[in-house]
Each structure stands twice: as C-alpha cells, then as structure tokens.
N, CA and C atoms as a LAMMPS dump frame, in Angstrom:
ITEM: TIMESTEP
0
ITEM: NUMBER OF ATOMS
351
ITEM: BOX BOUNDS ff ff ff
-5.0000000000000000e+02 5.0000000000000000e+02
-5.0000000000000000e+02 5.0000000000000000e+02
-5.0000000000000000e+02 5.0000000000000000e+02
ITEM: ATOMS id mol type element x y z
1 1 1 N 11.868 11.923 22.137
2 1 2 C 12.743 10.758 22.127
3 1 3 C 13.51 10.724 20.811
4 2 1 N 14.794 10.622 20.943
5 2 2 C 15.623 10.471 19.748
6 2 3 C 15.51 9.053 19.238
7 3 1 N 15.581 8.93 17.947
8 3 2 C 15.493 7.597 17.348
9 3 3 C 16.645 7.401 16.392
10 4 1 N 17.051 6.166 16.305
11 4 2 C 17.965 5.794 15.239
12 4 3 C 17.13 5.708 13.973
13 5 1 N 17.746 5.985 12.871
14 5 2 C 17.064 5.942 11.576
15 5 3 C 15.797 6.809 11.554
16 6 1 N 15.9 8.096 11.911
17 6 2 C 14.698 8.923 12.011
18 6 3 C 14.014 9.181 10.666
19 7 1 N 14.743 9.1 9.57
20 7 2 C 14.165 9.377 8.257
21 7 3 C 13.772 8.118 7.491
22 8 1 N 13.895 6.968 8.128
23 8 2 C 13.631 5.707 7.449
24 8 3 C 12.185 5.609 6.964
25 9 1 N 11.235 6.017 7.788
26 9 2 C 9.823 5.924 7.412
27 9 3 C 9.535 6.771 6.18
28 10 1 N 10.09 7.979 6.142
29 10 2 C 9.887 8.841 4.972
30 10 3 C 10.507 8.25 3.72
31 11 1 N 11.674 7.664 3.864
32 11 2 C 12.329 7.055 2.703
33 11 3 C 11.533 5.859 2.187
34 12 1 N 11.118 4.983 3.095
35 12 2 C 10.303 3.826 2.687
36 12 3 C 9.022 4.282 1.997
37 13 1 N 8.318 5.241 2.606
38 13 2 C 7.055 5.717 2.03
39 13 3 C 7.29 6.387 0.68
40 14 1 N 8.35 7.158 0.565
41 14 2 C 8.654 7.819 -0.706
42 14 3 C 8.98 6.833 -1.814
43 15 1 N 9.756 5.835 -1.478
44 15 2 C 10.106 4.81 -2.474
45 15 3 C 8.863 4.035 -2.895
46 16 1 N 8.01 3.682 -1.938
47 16 2 C 6.781 2.964 -2.288
48 16 3 C 5.852 3.839 -3.123
49 17 1 N 5.753 5.119 -2.786
50 17 2 C 4.894 6.024 -3.54
51 17 3 C 5.341 6.123 -4.993
52 18 1 N 6.62 6.31 -5.211
53 18 2 C 7.139 6.387 -6.584
54 18 3 C 6.928 5.059 -7.305
55 19 1 N 7.203 3.96 -6.622
56 19 2 C 7.008 2.631 -7.214
57 19 3 C 5.535 2.388 -7.56
58 20 1 N 4.636 2.738 -6.648
59 20 2 C 3.213 2.552 -6.893
60 20 3 C 2.708 3.385 -8.057
61 21 1 N 3.123 4.651 -8.111
62 21 2 C 2.727 5.505 -9.23
63 21 3 C 3.284 4.996 -10.551
64 22 1 N 4.518 4.542 -10.524
65 22 2 C 5.133 4.019 -11.74
66 22 3 C 4.422 2.762 -12.223
67 23 1 N 4.098 1.87 -11.315
68 23 2 C 3.411 0.624 -11.686
69 23 3 C 2.011 0.929 -12.223
70 24 1 N 1.265 1.778 -11.528
71 24 2 C -0.114 2.04 -11.943
72 24 3 C -0.173 2.822 -13.252
73 25 1 N 0.48 3.968 -13.287
74 25 2 C 0.378 4.814 -14.477
75 25 3 C 1.259 4.324 -15.619
76 26 1 N 2.304 3.585 -15.298
77 26 2 C 3.161 3.051 -16.349
78 26 3 C 2.505 1.958 -17.171
79 27 1 N 1.503 1.315 -16.593
80 27 2 C 0.841 0.234 -17.314
81 27 3 C -0.482 0.664 -17.941
82 28 1 N -0.888 1.925 -17.766
83 28 2 C -2.147 2.395 -18.351
84 28 3 C -2.091 2.319 -19.869
85 29 1 N -3.208 1.972 -20.458
86 29 2 C -3.305 1.954 -21.913
87 29 3 C -2.774 0.703 -22.564
88 30 1 N -2.215 -0.18 -21.803
89 30 2 C -1.673 -1.409 -22.361
90 30 3 C -2.441 -2.627 -21.896
91 31 1 N -2.151 -3.728 -22.514
92 31 2 C -2.807 -4.983 -22.146
93 31 3 C -2.371 -5.45 -20.755
94 32 1 N -1.195 -5.029 -20.334
95 32 2 C -0.678 -5.457 -19.038
96 32 3 C -1.257 -4.703 -17.855
97 33 1 N -2.15 -3.719 -18.096
98 33 2 C -2.68 -2.923 -16.982
99 33 3 C -3.516 -3.767 -16.024
100 34 1 N -4.119 -4.816 -16.495
101 34 2 C -4.937 -5.628 -15.597
102 34 3 C -4.086 -6.373 -14.569
103 35 1 N -2.784 -6.41 -14.751
104 35 2 C -1.889 -7.126 -13.834
105 35 3 C -1.206 -6.218 -12.82
106 36 1 N -1.481 -4.916 -12.819
107 36 2 C -0.755 -4.012 -11.935
108 36 3 C -0.933 -4.336 -10.453
109 37 1 N -2.105 -4.819 -9.957
110 37 2 C -2.194 -5.085 -8.511
111 37 3 C -1.221 -6.154 -8.022
112 38 1 N -0.824 -7.05 -8.899
113 38 2 C 0.109 -8.108 -8.492
114 38 3 C 1.444 -7.519 -8.039
115 39 1 N 1.823 -6.39 -8.62
116 39 2 C 3.097 -5.759 -8.267
117 39 3 C 3.045 -5.049 -6.909
118 40 1 N 1.854 -4.651 -6.465
119 40 2 C 1.729 -3.909 -5.211
120 40 3 C 1.11 -4.737 -4.086
121 41 1 N 0.422 -5.805 -4.432
122 41 2 C -0.307 -6.612 -3.45
123 41 3 C 0.59 -7.141 -2.332
124 42 1 N 1.739 -7.78 -2.626
125 42 2 C 2.533 -8.361 -1.527
126 42 3 C 3.163 -7.324 -0.604
127 43 1 N 3.386 -6.114 -1.091
128 43 2 C 4.063 -5.105 -0.267
129 43 3 C 3.175 -4.673 0.893
130 44 1 N 1.879 -4.546 0.64
131 44 2 C 0.952 -4.122 1.697
132 44 3 C -0.018 -5.259 2.015
133 45 1 N 0.501 -6.463 2.115
134 45 2 C -0.311 -7.677 2.142
135 45 3 C -1.527 -7.672 3.062
136 46 1 N -1.447 -7.404 4.329
137 46 2 C -2.679 -7.558 5.121
138 46 3 C -3.776 -6.606 4.655
139 47 1 N -3.403 -5.399 4.296
140 47 2 C -4.397 -4.429 3.863
141 47 3 C -4.929 -4.761 2.474
142 48 1 N -4.068 -5.237 1.601
143 48 2 C -4.521 -5.567 0.25
144 48 3 C -5.448 -6.777 0.255
145 49 1 N -5.205 -7.738 1.109
146 49 2 C -6.099 -8.895 1.203
147 49 3 C -7.471 -8.461 1.712
148 50 1 N -7.493 -7.579 2.697
149 50 2 C -8.75 -7.063 3.218
150 50 3 C -9.497 -6.271 2.145
151 51 1 N -8.777 -5.424 1.412
152 51 2 C -9.408 -4.639 0.353
153 51 3 C -9.981 -5.542 -0.734
154 52 1 N -9.221 -6.527 -1.158
155 52 2 C -9.697 -7.415 -2.225
156 52 3 C -10.935 -8.195 -1.789
157 53 1 N -10.97 -8.642 -0.55
158 53 2 C -12.147 -9.37 -0.049
159 53 3 C -13.373 -8.459 -0.001
160 54 1 N -13.212 -7.258 0.554
161 54 2 C -14.335 -6.32 0.634
162 54 3 C -14.778 -5.857 -0.743
163 55 1 N -13.843 -5.615 -1.622
164 55 2 C -14.17 -5.192 -2.983
165 55 3 C -14.944 -6.274 -3.72
166 56 1 N -14.529 -7.506 -3.566
167 56 2 C -15.209 -8.616 -4.218
168 56 3 C -16.641 -8.768 -3.719
169 57 1 N -16.822 -8.677 -2.402
170 57 2 C -18.166 -8.793 -1.826
171 57 3 C -19.05 -7.646 -2.3
172 58 1 N -18.517 -6.428 -2.283
173 58 2 C -19.31 -5.266 -2.71
174 58 3 C -19.669 -5.34 -4.185
175 59 1 N -18.731 -5.715 -5.031
176 59 2 C -19.027 -5.809 -6.464
177 59 3 C -20.022 -6.925 -6.754
178 60 1 N -19.921 -8.038 -6.058
179 60 2 C -20.894 -9.114 -6.247
180 60 3 C -22.286 -8.695 -5.801
181 61 1 N -22.353 -7.874 -4.766
182 61 2 C -23.638 -7.409 -4.268
183 61 3 C -24.236 -6.334 -5.179
184 62 1 N -23.385 -5.397 -5.658
185 62 2 C -23.871 -4.305 -6.489
186 62 3 C -24.126 -4.718 -7.939
187 63 1 N -23.341 -5.648 -8.448
188 63 2 C -23.441 -6.058 -9.851
189 63 3 C -23.68 -7.56 -9.893
190 64 1 N -24.934 -7.989 -9.888
191 64 2 C -25.187 -9.43 -9.886
192 64 3 C -24.743 -10.123 -11.175
193 65 1 N -24.894 -9.444 -12.314
194 65 2 C -24.479 -10.021 -13.593
195 65 3 C -23.316 -9.202 -14.139
196 66 1 N -22.12 -9.7 -13.954
197 66 2 C -20.922 -8.938 -14.322
198 66 3 C -20.797 -8.713 -15.828
199 67 1 N -21.351 -9.604 -16.642
200 67 2 C -21.22 -9.47 -18.099
201 67 3 C -22.073 -8.341 -18.655
202 68 1 N -23.15 -8 -17.964
203 68 2 C -24.023 -6.934 -18.456
204 68 3 C -23.677 -5.569 -17.857
205 69 1 N -22.669 -5.486 -17.04
206 69 2 C -22.294 -4.227 -16.394
207 69 3 C -21.616 -3.3 -17.406
208 70 1 N -21.827 -2.017 -17.199
209 70 2 C -21.204 -1.018 -18.073
210 70 3 C -19.695 -0.995 -17.848
211 71 1 N -18.973 -0.599 -18.881
212 71 2 C -17.505 -0.601 -18.79
213 71 3 C -16.996 0.456 -17.816
214 72 1 N -17.775 1.538 -17.605
215 72 2 C -17.312 2.579 -16.697
216 72 3 C -17.224 2.068 -15.259
217 73 1 N -18.031 1.058 -14.924
218 73 2 C -17.985 0.499 -13.562
219 73 3 C -16.626 -0.146 -13.302
220 74 1 N -16.113 -0.871 -14.285
221 74 2 C -14.818 -1.534 -14.115
222 74 3 C -13.676 -0.517 -14.13
223 75 1 N -13.833 0.545 -14.923
224 75 2 C -12.826 1.611 -14.917
225 75 3 C -12.813 2.326 -13.569
226 76 1 N -13.997 2.625 -13.051
227 76 2 C -14.099 3.265 -11.739
228 76 3 C -13.507 2.377 -10.647
229 77 1 N -13.801 1.083 -10.698
230 77 2 C -13.247 0.141 -9.727
231 77 3 C -11.721 0.108 -9.811
232 78 1 N -11.188 0.185 -11.01
233 78 2 C -9.739 0.195 -11.185
234 78 3 C -9.119 1.442 -10.567
235 79 1 N -9.756 2.595 -10.749
236 79 2 C -9.228 3.833 -10.175
237 79 3 C -9.347 3.854 -8.651
238 80 1 N -10.432 3.297 -8.135
239 80 2 C -10.575 3.209 -6.671
240 80 3 C -9.493 2.286 -6.105
241 81 1 N -9.273 1.159 -6.776
242 81 2 C -8.226 0.236 -6.319
243 81 3 C -6.848 0.902 -6.413
244 82 1 N -6.594 1.615 -7.49
245 82 2 C -5.314 2.317 -7.628
246 82 3 C -5.108 3.34 -6.529
247 83 1 N -6.161 4.094 -6.225
248 83 2 C -6.068 5.08 -5.149
249 83 3 C -5.797 4.398 -3.817
250 84 1 N -6.502 3.307 -3.551
251 84 2 C -6.285 2.583 -2.302
252 84 3 C -4.857 2.067 -2.211
253 85 1 N -4.409 1.361 -3.238
254 85 2 C -3.084 0.759 -3.196
255 85 3 C -1.985 1.816 -3.068
256 86 1 N -2.159 2.962 -3.707
257 86 2 C -1.101 3.976 -3.663
258 86 3 C -1.16 4.782 -2.366
259 87 1 N -2.322 5.315 -2.01
260 87 2 C -2.42 6.193 -0.835
261 87 3 C -2.32 5.39 0.465
262 88 1 N -3.16 4.394 0.621
263 88 2 C -3.145 3.603 1.857
264 88 3 C -1.846 2.8 1.957
265 89 1 N -1.344 2.336 0.816
266 89 2 C -0.072 1.613 0.816
267 89 3 C 1.083 2.49 1.273
268 90 1 N 1.089 3.748 0.841
269 90 2 C 2.147 4.67 1.264
270 90 3 C 2.077 4.92 2.772
271 91 1 N 0.874 5.103 3.292
272 91 2 C 0.718 5.301 4.737
273 91 3 C 1.137 4.046 5.499
274 92 1 N 0.762 2.875 4.993
275 92 2 C 1.12 1.604 5.631
276 92 3 C 2.636 1.417 5.662
277 93 1 N 3.303 1.688 4.562
278 93 2 C 4.756 1.528 4.497
279 93 3 C 5.433 2.551 5.402
280 94 1 N 4.889 3.765 5.501
281 94 2 C 5.438 4.763 6.421
282 94 3 C 5.338 4.254 7.853
283 95 1 N 4.173 3.682 8.214
284 95 2 C 3.998 3.143 9.575
285 95 3 C 4.978 2.005 9.853
286 96 1 N 5.181 1.134 8.881
287 96 2 C 6.156 0.046 9.06
288 96 3 C 7.568 0.59 9.252
289 97 1 N 7.943 1.604 8.49
290 97 2 C 9.255 2.22 8.657
291 97 3 C 9.407 2.87 10.015
292 98 1 N 8.353 3.494 10.492
293 98 2 C 8.387 4.124 11.814
294 98 3 C 8.539 3.076 12.92
295 99 1 N 7.773 1.993 12.813
296 99 2 C 7.875 0.914 13.809
297 99 3 C 9.273 0.3 13.786
298 100 1 N 9.8 0.071 12.59
299 100 2 C 11.141 -0.494 12.48
300 100 3 C 12.178 0.431 13.105
301 101 1 N 12.041 1.73 12.898
302 101 2 C 12.964 2.697 13.495
303 101 3 C 12.876 2.668 15.016
304 102 1 N 11.68 2.567 15.562
305 102 2 C 11.501 2.514 17.017
306 102 3 C 12.082 1.23 17.585
307 103 1 N 11.864 0.116 16.906
308 103 2 C 12.397 -1.171 17.37
309 103 3 C 13.92 -1.153 17.358
310 104 1 N 14.511 -0.617 16.308
311 104 2 C 15.981 -0.544 16.241
312 104 3 C 16.517 0.329 17.359
313 105 1 N 15.813 1.416 17.677
314 105 2 C 16.252 2.283 18.777
315 105 3 C 16.143 1.569 20.12
316 106 1 N 15.117 0.751 20.297
317 106 2 C 14.981 -0.013 21.55
318 106 3 C 16.068 -1.081 21.675
319 107 1 N 16.383 -1.727 20.57
320 107 2 C 17.397 -2.785 20.609
321 107 3 C 18.793 -2.199 20.776
322 108 1 N 19.069 -1.112 20.062
323 108 2 C 20.38 -0.463 20.114
324 108 3 C 20.213 0.966 20.619
325 109 1 N 20.054 1.155 21.937
326 109 2 C 19.824 2.512 22.459
327 109 3 C 21.092 3.358 22.35
328 110 1 N 20.876 4.667 22.406
329 110 2 C 22.015 5.585 22.429
330 110 3 C 22.75 5.413 23.743
331 111 1 N 24.043 5.631 23.75
332 111 2 C 24.845 5.388 24.945
333 111 3 C 24.521 6.346 26.084
334 112 1 N 24.065 7.554 25.777
335 112 2 C 23.775 8.505 26.836
336 112 3 C 22.358 8.354 27.393
337 113 1 N 21.527 7.529 26.77
338 113 2 C 20.184 7.276 27.294
339 113 3 C 20.219 6.158 28.313
340 114 1 N 19.298 6.222 29.269
341 114 2 C 19.187 5.146 30.234
342 114 3 C 18.337 4.037 29.634
343 115 1 N 18.761 2.823 29.831
344 115 2 C 18.026 1.675 29.297
345 115 3 C 16.84 1.388 30.194
346 116 1 N 15.667 1.317 29.61
347 116 2 C 14.463 0.994 30.365
348 116 3 C 14.258 -0.497 30.301
349 117 1 N 14.217 -1.144 31.438
350 117 2 C 14.064 -2.603 31.457
351 117 3 C 12.675 -2.983 31.875
C-alpha cells in the first residue's frame, strides 16, 4: 500500500532521537541534569507516566531508606531512565509518525486508488 508522507515516521523518530540525546548528554555534569526528564516527559507522555509510576514503586520497594542508599544506585537509575526515554521514546515517536501517515493516506487517498468505504 502506498502512503502519503512515507518518510514522516523516520523523520519524527530521527528528530526525537537527536533531541533526546542532546537533552540527556548535554546536561551531564551540570546542576541542571536532574531536570532533563522534564524536557522529554511530555513528548512520550503515556509511556513516561507509566515508567515513572513503575520506577517509583520499584525504588520504594528496593530502597526503603533513600537517604542511606549508595550514590551509584541513583546514577544507575538515571542511566536506565535515560535509556528508556531515548530508546523507547524514539520507537514511540516512530509509531506515532507511522499512524499519522496512515491516517493522512486514508483521509486523502491517491486518485488512482479505490476508496474503501
């Protein structure tokens, strides 16, 4: 099936991937690094809300006293969150671009195709 905007999903995913990498790695080493999820959270909202809820429950279960936890645990959690937001976010944005391309093709079909009602 031919689609309008066939490369849209790749473009959306590529732009999000570059943006996600820039936000995550661009803020490393600075005081502002703790705020990086705010820049990516709304873009992949349903998945990010699910991840944050599951992450919170797991960390509360694994680390009952957060003040006595080793610093490597928080660094590891940050890297896991970064991997999730960048990799899963890129796949999510690709899927949204693909769905949008299919919807546009259904709404505005090619003239030589038969319209399915």
